[in-house]
TILUMBA-725450 format. One line per field, with one value per atom (N, C-alpha, C): residue number from 1; chain; atom name; x, y, z. Coordinates in Angstrom, 2 decimals, always signed. Each point is the difference from the previous one (the first is absolute). Layout:
% TILUMBA-725450
n = NUM/... .
chain = A/... .
atom = CA/... .
px = X/... .
py = Y/... .
pz = Z/... .
***
This chain:
% TILUMBA-725450
n = 1/1/1/2/2/2/3/3/3/4/4/4/5/5/5/6/6/6/7/7/7/8/8/8/9/9/9/10/10/10/11/11/11/12/12/12/13/13/13/14/14/14/15/15/15/16/16/16/17/17/17/18/18/18/19/19/19/20/20/20/21/21/21/22/22/22/23/23/23/24/24/24/25/25/25/26/26/26/27/27/27/28/28/28/29/29/29/30/30/30/31/31/31/32/32/32/33/33/33/34/34/34/35/35/35/36/36/36/37/37/37/38/38/38/39/39/39/40/40/40/41/41/41/42/42/42/43/43/43/44/44/44/45/45/45/46/46/46/47/47/47/48/48/48/49/49/49/50/50/50/51/51/51/52/52/52/53/53/53/54/54/54/55/55/55/56/56/56/57/57/57/58/58/58/59/59/59/60/60/60/61/61/61/62/62/62/63/63/63/64/64/64/65/65/65/66/66/66/67/67/67/68/68/68/69/69/69/70/70/70/71/71/71/72/72/72/73/73/73/74/74/74/75/75/75/76/76/76/77/77/77/78/78/78/79/79/79/80/80/80/81/81/81/82/82/82/83/83/83/84/84/84/85/85/85/86/86/86/87/87/87/88/88/88/89/89/89/90/90/90/91/91/91/92/92/92/93/93/93/94/94/94/95/95/95/96/96/96/97/97/97/98/98/98/99/99/99/100/100/100/101/101/101/102/102/102/103/103/103/104/104/104/105/105/105/106/106/106/107/107/107/108/108/108/109/109/109/110/110/110/111/111/111/112/112/112/113/113/113/114/114/114/115/115/115/116/116/116/117/117/117/118/118/118/119/119/119/120/120/120 .
chain = A/A/A/A/A/A/A/A/A/A/A/A/A/A/A/A/A/A/A/A/A/A/A/A/A/A/A/A/A/A/A/A/A/A/A/A/A/A/A/A/A/A/A/A/A/A/A/A/A/A/A/A/A/A/A/A/A/A/A/A/A/A/A/A/A/A/A/A/A/A/A/A/A/A/A/A/A/A/A/A/A/A/A/A/A/A/A/A/A/A/A/A/A/A/A/A/A/A/A/A/A/A/A/A/A/A/A/A/A/A/A/A/A/A/A/A/A/A/A/A/A/A/A/A/A/A/A/A/A/A/A/A/A/A/A/A/A/A/A/A/A/A/A/A/A/A/A/A/A/A/A/A/A/A/A/A/A/A/A/A/A/A/A/A/A/A/A/A/A/A/A/A/A/A/A/A/A/A/A/A/A/A/A/A/A/A/A/A/A/A/A/A/A/A/A/A/A/A/A/A/A/A/A/A/A/A/A/A/A/A/A/A/A/A/A/A/A/A/A/A/A/A/A/A/A/A/A/A/A/A/A/A/A/A/A/A/A/A/A/A/A/A/A/A/A/A/A/A/A/A/A/A/A/A/A/A/A/A/A/A/A/A/A/A/A/A/A/A/A/A/A/A/A/A/A/A/A/A/A/A/A/A/A/A/A/A/A/A/A/A/A/A/A/A/A/A/A/A/A/A/A/A/A/A/A/A/A/A/A/A/A/A/A/A/A/A/A/A/A/A/A/A/A/A/A/A/A/A/A/A/A/A/A/A/A/A/A/A/A/A/A/A/A/A/A/A/A/A/A/A/A/A/A/A/A/A/A/A/A/A .
atom = N/CA/C/N/CA/C/N/CA/C/N/CA/C/N/CA/C/N/CA/C/N/CA/C/N/CA/C/N/CA/C/N/CA/C/N/CA/C/N/CA/C/N/CA/C/N/CA/C/N/CA/C/N/CA/C/N/CA/C/N/CA/C/N/CA/C/N/CA/C/N/CA/C/N/CA/C/N/CA/C/N/CA/C/N/CA/C/N/CA/C/N/CA/C/N/CA/C/N/CA/C/N/CA/C/N/CA/C/N/CA/C/N/CA/C/N/CA/C/N/CA/C/N/CA/C/N/CA/C/N/CA/C/N/CA/C/N/CA/C/N/CA/C/N/CA/C/N/CA/C/N/CA/C/N/CA/C/N/CA/C/N/CA/C/N/CA/C/N/CA/C/N/CA/C/N/CA/C/N/CA/C/N/CA/C/N/CA/C/N/CA/C/N/CA/C/N/CA/C/N/CA/C/N/CA/C/N/CA/C/N/CA/C/N/CA/C/N/CA/C/N/CA/C/N/CA/C/N/CA/C/N/CA/C/N/CA/C/N/CA/C/N/CA/C/N/CA/C/N/CA/C/N/CA/C/N/CA/C/N/CA/C/N/CA/C/N/CA/C/N/CA/C/N/CA/C/N/CA/C/N/CA/C/N/CA/C/N/CA/C/N/CA/C/N/CA/C/N/CA/C/N/CA/C/N/CA/C/N/CA/C/N/CA/C/N/CA/C/N/CA/C/N/CA/C/N/CA/C/N/CA/C/N/CA/C/N/CA/C/N/CA/C/N/CA/C/N/CA/C/N/CA/C/N/CA/C/N/CA/C/N/CA/C/N/CA/C/N/CA/C/N/CA/C/N/CA/C/N/CA/C/N/CA/C/N/CA/C/N/CA/C/N/CA/C/N/CA/C/N/CA/C/N/CA/C/N/CA/C/N/CA/C/N/CA/C/N/CA/C .
px = +9.32/-0.03/-1.11/-0.94/-1.51/-0.84/-1.12/-1.29/-0.95/-1.03/-1.38/-0.88/-0.58/-1.00/-1.69/-0.59/-1.14/-1.25/-1.10/-1.21/-1.04/-1.23/-0.89/-0.10/-1.07/-0.23/-0.93/-0.19/-0.97/-0.90/-1.11/-1.28/-1.32/-0.56/-0.84/-0.98/-1.34/-0.90/-0.30/-0.39/+0.06/-0.80/+0.46/-0.70/+0.62/+0.51/+0.55/+1.65/+0.34/+1.01/+1.45/+1.27/+0.64/+1.24/+0.69/+1.28/+1.25/+0.99/+1.00/+1.15/+0.91/+1.05/+1.29/+1.21/+1.17/+1.06/+0.50/+0.91/+1.65/+0.62/+1.50/+0.95/+1.11/+0.43/+1.30/+1.25/+1.41/+0.94/+0.69/+1.24/-1.09/-0.25/-0.76/+0.31/+0.71/+0.19/-1.46/-0.31/-0.89/-1.15/-1.04/-1.03/-0.65/+0.65/-0.41/-1.81/-0.11/-1.39/-0.01/-1.66/-0.36/-1.07/+0.07/-1.60/-0.32/-0.63/-0.73/-0.20/+0.82/-0.36/-0.50/-0.57/-0.97/+0.74/-0.13/+0.42/-1.42/-0.41/-1.24/+0.69/-0.60/+0.70/+0.30/+1.17/+0.62/+0.07/+0.01/-0.03/+1.03/+0.48/+0.94/-0.41/+1.15/-0.05/-0.40/-1.23/-0.09/-0.26/+0.21/-0.36/-1.56/-0.35/-1.20/-0.13/+0.88/+0.26/+0.84/+0.49/+0.96/-0.15/+1.22/-0.33/+0.99/+0.61/+1.33/-0.03/+0.99/+0.33/-1.10/-0.12/-0.70/-1.47/-0.45/-1.48/-0.41/+0.78/-0.63/-0.18/-0.66/-0.85/+0.03/-0.23/-0.09/-0.71/-0.69/-0.99/+0.24/-0.31/-0.14/-1.38/-0.66/-1.21/-1.26/+0.67/-1.21/-0.33/+0.83/-0.64/-0.42/+0.13/-0.36/-1.34/-0.11/-1.46/-0.28/+0.30/-0.03/+1.00/+0.82/+1.26/+0.78/+0.61/+0.80/+1.25/+0.89/+1.31/+0.38/+0.26/+0.33/+1.22/+0.70/+1.46/-0.01/+0.63/-0.13/+1.82/+0.43/+1.60/+0.75/-0.72/+0.63/-0.08/-0.65/+0.02/+0.52/+0.58/+0.92/-1.43/-1.01/-1.18/-0.85/-0.46/-0.49/-1.44/-1.27/-1.26/-0.43/-0.90/-0.95/-0.99/-0.88/-1.90/-0.37/-0.54/-0.74/-1.61/-0.61/-1.42/-0.42/-1.25/-0.75/+0.66/+0.74/+0.68/-0.71/+1.04/-0.54/+1.01/-0.78/+0.78/+1.14/+0.27/+1.30/+0.93/-0.08/+0.77/+0.80/-0.19/+0.39/+1.41/+1.21/+1.25/+0.67/+1.14/+1.00/+0.63/-0.27/+0.48/+1.19/+0.96/+1.37/+0.14/+0.46/+0.24/+1.65/+0.24/+1.14/+0.52/+1.27/+0.39/+1.51/-0.35/+1.31/+0.80/+0.98/+0.67/+1.56/+0.28/+1.43/+0.29/+1.19/+0.65/+0.73/+0.55/+0.95/-0.19/+0.77/-0.22/+0.76/+0.77/+0.43/-0.30/-0.76/-0.35/-1.62/-0.27/-1.46/-0.56/-1.17/-0.01/-1.78/-0.53/-0.98/-0.74/-0.77/-0.44/-1.30/-0.18/-1.12/-0.53/-1.49/-0.41/-0.22/-0.49/-0.24/-0.98/-1.11/-1.13/-0.99/-1.41/-1.03/-1.22/-0.52/-1.11/-1.39/-0.59/-1.18/-0.96/-1.06/-0.91/-1.22/-0.73/-1.36/-0.79/-0.94/-1.05/-1.09/-1.12/-1.46/+0.36 .
py = +2.07/+1.42/+0.98/-0.13/+0.25/-1.12/-0.08/-0.74/+0.54/-0.42/+0.55/-0.91/+0.14/-1.28/+0.24/-0.68/+0.46/-0.80/+0.69/-1.30/+0.76/-0.87/+0.58/-0.83/+0.02/-0.57/-1.35/-0.61/-1.19/+0.38/-0.77/+0.02/+0.71/+0.77/+0.55/+0.38/+0.23/+0.05/+1.39/+0.32/+1.12/+0.95/+1.49/+0.75/-0.07/-1.13/+0.03/+0.98/-0.13/+1.10/-1.02/+0.58/-0.92/+1.26/-0.57/+1.09/-0.86/+0.24/-0.04/+0.61/-0.82/+0.99/-0.41/+0.94/-0.44/+0.66/-0.92/+0.93/-0.26/+1.23/-0.28/-0.23/-0.54/-0.32/-0.24/+0.32/-0.34/+1.53/-0.27/+1.51/+1.14/+0.83/+0.84/+1.73/+0.58/+1.28/+0.88/-0.05/+1.14/-0.78/-0.11/-0.53/+1.07/+0.15/+1.01/-0.25/-1.07/-0.70/-1.07/-0.63/-1.36/+0.31/-1.53/-0.02/-1.57/-0.28/-1.04/-0.05/-1.22/-0.55/-1.29/-0.19/-1.33/-0.67/-1.48/-0.35/-1.49/+0.41/-1.15/-0.92/-1.34/-0.78/+0.31/-0.44/+0.08/+1.56/+1.01/+1.72/+0.28/+1.35/+0.88/+0.39/+0.32/+0.25/+1.59/+0.59/+1.18/+1.20/+0.89/+0.74/+0.46/-0.49/+0.21/+1.14/+0.25/+1.24/+0.32/+1.12/+0.31/+1.37/+0.16/+1.17/-0.06/+1.46/+0.46/+0.18/+0.34/+0.28/+1.31/+1.01/+0.86/-0.16/-1.18/-0.19/+0.19/+0.58/-0.09/-1.03/-0.56/-0.96/+0.10/-1.41/-0.34/-1.23/+0.26/-1.42/-0.30/-1.24/-0.66/+0.75/+0.37/+0.25/-0.80/-1.38/-1.24/+0.01/+0.48/-0.12/+1.21/+1.05/+1.57/+0.33/+0.14/-0.42/-0.82/-0.93/-1.31/-0.58/+0.28/-0.19/+1.12/-0.57/+1.47/-0.56/+0.65/-0.34/+0.74/-0.45/+1.19/-0.77/+0.66/-0.33/+0.27/-0.81/+0.29/+0.39/+1.00/+0.17/-0.44/-0.11/-0.57/-1.05/-0.74/-1.52/-0.59/+0.87/-0.30/-0.85/+0.34/-1.10/+0.74/-0.72/+0.57/-0.92/+0.92/-0.83/+0.11/-0.92/+0.31/-0.38/+0.77/+0.03/-0.36/-1.27/-0.10/-0.29/+0.93/-0.14/-0.19/-0.36/-0.24/-1.00/-1.15/-0.60/-0.71/-0.17/-0.57/-1.38/-0.79/-0.90/+0.20/+1.15/+0.38/+0.37/+0.29/+0.12/-1.27/-0.92/-1.30/-0.05/-0.39/+0.30/-0.15/-0.04/-0.13/+1.37/+0.54/+1.12/-0.28/+0.96/+0.28/+1.35/-0.11/+1.37/+0.30/+1.34/+0.37/+1.26/+0.05/+1.05/+0.37/+1.43/+0.63/+1.09/-0.42/+0.65/+0.20/+0.36/+0.33/-0.86/-1.00/-0.23/+0.43/+0.98/+1.30/+1.19/+1.06/+1.08/+0.04/-1.11/-0.34/-1.03/-1.02/-1.07/-0.21/+0.09/-0.34/-1.61/-0.15/-1.36/-0.13/-0.92/-0.30/-1.62/-0.18/-1.16/-0.67/-0.80/-0.61/-1.18/-0.15/-0.83/-1.53/-1.06/-1.60/+0.18/+0.84/-0.07/-0.47/+0.53/-0.80/-0.06/-0.89/-0.57/+0.95/+0.68/+0.18/-0.32/-0.76/-0.71/+0.64/+0.59/+0.74/-0.88/-0.96/-0.98/-0.10/-0.44/-0.31/-1.50 .
pz = +3.15/+0.37/+0.62/-1.17/+0.16/-0.55/+1.10/-0.41/-0.13/-1.06/-0.06/+0.16/+1.02/+0.78/-0.48/-0.71/-0.48/+0.72/-0.15/+0.82/-0.80/+0.10/-1.05/-1.03/-0.88/-1.20/+0.23/-1.05/-0.12/-0.75/+0.24/-1.01/+0.80/-1.33/+0.47/-0.96/+0.12/-0.98/-0.79/-1.20/-0.79/+0.76/+0.14/+0.74/+1.43/+0.58/+1.20/+0.62/+0.63/+0.96/+0.80/-0.61/+0.84/+0.17/+1.30/+0.29/+0.00/-1.04/+0.31/+1.03/+0.67/+0.88/-0.45/-0.12/-0.02/+0.85/+0.65/+1.37/-0.46/-0.01/-0.63/+1.52/+0.15/+0.94/-0.60/+1.06/-0.34/+0.28/-0.98/-0.10/-0.82/+0.56/-0.49/+0.57/-0.92/+0.50/-0.38/-1.00/-0.59/-0.86/+0.09/-1.47/-0.74/-1.01/-0.94/-0.69/-0.21/-0.54/+0.44/-0.24/+0.31/-1.00/-0.78/-0.72/+0.00/-1.16/-0.21/-1.30/-0.51/-1.59/+0.14/-1.57/-0.34/-1.24/+0.24/-1.13/-0.56/-0.98/-0.33/-0.93/-0.17/-0.72/-1.05/-0.76/-1.14/-0.21/+1.08/-0.47/+0.56/-0.05/+0.66/+1.14/+0.88/+1.38/-0.26/+0.81/-0.24/+1.38/-0.23/+1.37/+0.10/+1.54/+0.42/+0.54/+1.10/+0.52/+0.94/+0.38/+0.54/+1.08/+0.76/+1.04/+0.48/-0.03/+0.87/+1.25/+0.94/+1.23/+0.35/-1.23/+0.60/-0.28/-0.76/-0.07/-1.30/-1.02/-1.34/-0.38/-0.91/-0.58/-1.27/-0.85/-1.31/-0.27/-0.76/-0.32/-1.69/-0.18/-1.32/-0.08/-1.54/-0.17/-0.05/+0.05/-0.01/+1.56/+1.05/+1.56/+0.51/-0.59/+0.41/+0.59/+1.08/+0.32/+0.86/+0.06/+0.43/+1.19/-0.27/+0.51/+0.94/+0.90/+1.03/+0.66/-0.13/+0.43/+1.31/+1.10/+1.05/+0.89/+0.94/+0.33/+1.59/+0.49/+1.69/+0.00/-0.14/-0.04/+1.27/+1.30/+1.35/-0.12/-0.64/-0.05/-1.25/-1.24/-0.90/-0.82/-0.25/-0.30/-0.84/-1.39/-0.88/-0.34/+0.02/-0.32/-1.24/-0.55/-1.04/+0.07/-0.04/+0.55/-1.41/-0.46/-1.33/+0.25/-0.68/+0.17/-1.55/+0.17/-1.71/-0.33/+0.15/-0.72/-1.21/-0.86/-1.43/-0.38/-0.64/-0.70/-0.68/-0.53/-0.63/+0.86/+1.30/+1.07/+0.52/-0.61/+0.43/-0.45/+0.76/-0.13/+1.42/-0.46/+1.15/+0.10/+1.49/+0.45/+0.92/-0.61/+0.67/+0.52/+1.40/+0.59/-0.62/+0.15/-0.34/+0.84/+0.39/+0.55/-0.72/-0.07/-0.48/+1.36/+0.33/+1.15/+0.10/+1.22/+0.03/+1.29/-0.10/+0.92/+0.75/-0.37/+0.62/-0.52/+0.22/-0.69/-1.52/-0.24/-1.49/-0.69/+0.72/-1.17/+0.16/-0.99/-0.81/-0.05/-0.01/-0.42/-0.09/-1.05/-0.38/+0.42/+1.00/+0.41/-0.28/-0.25/-0.21/+1.28/-0.21/+0.88/-0.94/+1.23/-1.13/-0.93/+0.41/-1.11/+0.91/-0.46/+0.68/-0.93/+0.23/-1.18/+0.34/-1.11/+0.34/-0.97/+0.39/-1.08/+0.21/-1.10/+0.26/-1.03/+0.70/-1.12/+0.98/-0.81/+0.63/-0.09 .
***
């Protein structure tokens, strides 16, 4: 019904930068918000950043000032620009979309996850 396709991720050195992309496709009437979550080894999945259709953003305290989330509404795509990366940022990053399939039906969808490893 709805698919989230992620790109980016990989291995970077501390202090480096990386940009993640996630494109939503399928039965989409309207997207309320899109965001990024991450889950480190043996840890809970936590919010990294989120953005509404109107451009309002929300960030985890641990990434404020380093990460920037943006959205291209025409392409149903969300981006996460990650700068000044630290080893603590190492995790699987998941794209998330909160959307309406129609005027009546709401759904929450997840991408497959992409590994980000920060190591020297």
